[in-house]
N, C-alpha and C positions, 0 to 999 in steps of 0.2 A: 282282579288277577286274570291275565290272559290264559288261553288254553295251554300254551307252552309252559308257563311258570307253574300252573296248577299240576300239570303232569310231572314236572320236575320235582315239585314239593312232595308229591305222593311217592315218587321214586326214592327220594332221599330219606323220607320217613321210614320206608321199608329197609333201606340200608342201615339206618342208625338204630333200629330196634330189633335187629337180628339176634338170635339166641346162640350163635356159635361160640365155642370156647375160645379163650384168648389165643391158644396155639393155632387155631384154624382161622382166626379173624383176618379177613383180607385187609390189605392196605388200600387207602382211598386216594385217588389222584383226580384233581380237578383239571380239566382241559378247558381253558377260558378263551372263548372267541367272541367275535362281534359281527355285526352287519358290515357290508362294504363301506369303505370310508371315502369313496370318490375316485380311487385309482382305477385304471382300466381293467376290464374283465381279464382274469388270468393272473392278476397280481393282488397282493394283500387279501387273499381269500381266507379270511380268519375262520369263519364258521365251517367252511368246507375242510380246511386244514385240521381243525379240532376233531371233526368226525373221522377224517382219514387217520389221524394219529391214534384215535381209539381203536380203529380196526387193526392197525399195526400192532397194538399192545394186547389185543384180544387173547392171544395164546399164553400170555403170562399168567401163571397160577397165582392165586391169592391176591388178585388185584381187581379193584372195582374202579373203572374209569367213569367219571361223571362229566359229561359234556355240557357246558353251560354257556349261554349267550349273555354277556355282561353289558348289554346296551342300557342306556338311560341311567337311572339312579342305582339299579341293581341292589335293591334292599335286602335280598336274601343272601348276598355275597358274604358278609362277615360270618353268618351262621354256617354256611357251607365250608368256609375256610377253617372254622373252629373244629370241624369234624374231619378235616383232611390230613393226610400224611405228606402230601406234596401238591404243588400246583404248577401248571404250565401257563404262561401268559403270552398270548399272541393276539394283541389288540392294537388299536390305533393310539400312538403316542402313550405307550404304557406307563412310562415313569410319571407322566402327568396324571394319567387315569388313576394310578395307584393312590395319589395324594389328593384327589378331589373330594374324598370322603374320609374324615378322620377315623371313623369306625373301620373302614376298609384298610387303611394303612395300619391301624392297630392290630387288625386280624392277621395281616401278613407278618407283622413284627412278632406276634405271638406264635405263629406257625414256625418262624425261624428260631425263636427262642427255645421251643421244645424240640429242636433238631430236625425240623421238617425240610423237605427238598424243594428247591425253587429252580424253575427253568424259564428262560425268556428267549423269544425268537423275533428276529427282525425288528419291525417298528414297535413291537412289544417292549423293547428296551429304550424307547425314544422319548425325547422331550425337546420342544423348540426352546423352552425357557430354561435357563441354567439353574434357576432356583429349585428345580425338582431333581437335580442330579444326586445330591448328597444322600438323601434318605434312600434313594434307589440303590446306589452302589453299596450301601451298608447291608443290603439284602441280597443283591444279585451279583455284585462284583464289578460289572461293567455297564456302561451306559453310552448310548448315542445321543448326546445332549448338548444343548446350548446353541447360540447363534453361530459358533465356529465349527459345528459338527460337519463331518465329511462323509460323502457317499458317492459311489460311482458304479455304473454298469460296465462290466468287463467280461472278456473271454479269457479265462485263466485256468491254470491247473492248481488245485489246492495242494498244500504241503502239510505233512504231519509233523507238528512242532515237537510233540512228546509222544512218539509212537508206542511207548511202553505203558501209557496210561490205560486203565481198564476200558474207558469209553471208546478207545480206538482199537480194541481187539477185533481183528479181521477187517478193519476199515482200510481202504487204499486211497491214494490220491485220485482225483477225478477232474477231467476237463469239464468246465462248466461255464455257461452264460448266466451271469448273476449280477444283481445289484448288491454290493457289500457295503456296510457301514465300516469305516476304519478310523484310525486315530481316536479310538474310544476313550472315554473317561473311566478311570479305574479307582477302586477302593484303595486306601493306603495302609501299609506300604504295598505298592503294586506287585512286588516280588512274590507275594503270597498267592497270586493268581498263577495257575498252571496253563500256559498256552497250549491249545490242542490243534487248531487249524489256523494256518497262516496263508495269506495270498500276497502276491507281489503286485503292488499298485504304485504307479509313479516312481518306479525304481527303488521301492522300499518294501520290505516284508512286514506285513501288518497282521496282528492277531485278530481273527474274526470269530473264533470259537475257543471257549475256555472252560476250565473247571476250577472250583474254589471250595476248599474245605474250610468252612467258616469258623471263627473263634467260638461260636455258640455250639459247635458240635454238629451242625447241619452241613448240607452240601448244596452248592449252586452250580448251574451250567448255563451258558449262553451261546447263541450262534446268531451272527448278524446277517446271514444269508436268508434264503427262502422268500425273497421278493416275488419270484415267479412260481406260481403253483406247480408248473410243469416239473420243477426240480425235486418235488417229493418223489418222483419216479426213480431218482438216482439211488442205486443200491448203497453206496458209501454214506449218503445222507441218511437213508433209512436205518442202517445199522447204528450209526452214530446217535441218532435220535432215540431209538429204542433203548440202546445201551446207556444213554444219559439218564433215562428214567430209572433203569435198574441201579445205576450208580448213586443217584440222589436218594433212592430208597434203601441204599446200603445192601443191595442184593449182589450175589455172585454173577459174574459175566463169563461165559465160556471162553476158553482161550482162542478158539477159532472164530468167536463172535456169534451173534444171534442172526439167524436167517429170517428174513421177512418175506412172506408170500401174500401178494395182493393181486386182485384181478384188474384188468385194464379199466373196467367201469368204475372202480373205486376212486380213480383219479379225476373223474369228470366233475368239475364244480357246478353247482346249480346256476342257472341264468341270473344275471344281475339286472337291476333297473338301469336306466340310462343316466348314471351319475356324471356330473362334471368333475374333472380331476381337480383336487385341491392342491 
């Protein structure tokens, strides 16, 4: 067991053996990232994004954020998921990653079945092979999957498709340079998905952010942006993301929205090795 995993296990044991009362017991959120996947520096910064997301959520009371690196076999994953109330997936080809280990898939399904929250970001909702789409959308609602999947780098202004939704409290449209996945695959019937963020690509409005109140009583959120790490600096993104966590955890969201305060240094990702782009 490497030093990172040993420290993580010690941290998690401390979390899981606390003696606080049920009323004071914090909710546990897994922020799941990975090492770089070969994209250029400043894109697909999974680990940096997970750590940044934890900083954004730090002011939230009764919440324990557990940042984990899900590289390799990730043998501790199912146990961590068993003790979580929600999970954020920001990894490479997440729909495939979810299903490469039967125990991992079963742990995510168990989390959903007990009403847990599920969030996916960018390539974390992806799969090149169509065979991984169905099990994914049954958990998260939407998927960027299959050989016909579509994506494009655009300069566009986001649109609020359902501005009354709690996740969008205090969120405004924003001009953004972004790679969005669009024409996503949806759970059926697709009408049960609530579109939150839409963008106009190729003369059509496409849903790139959504919320789903699942039949099992849990909640899922997805956003196909965040290709560029720089976009974590956008206030509308920050509010939407923090409020998506509150929503999937079934917390109240202030009418004016949640304000996020970060320092400029928080956004600087660590240097990457010289990977070739895949």
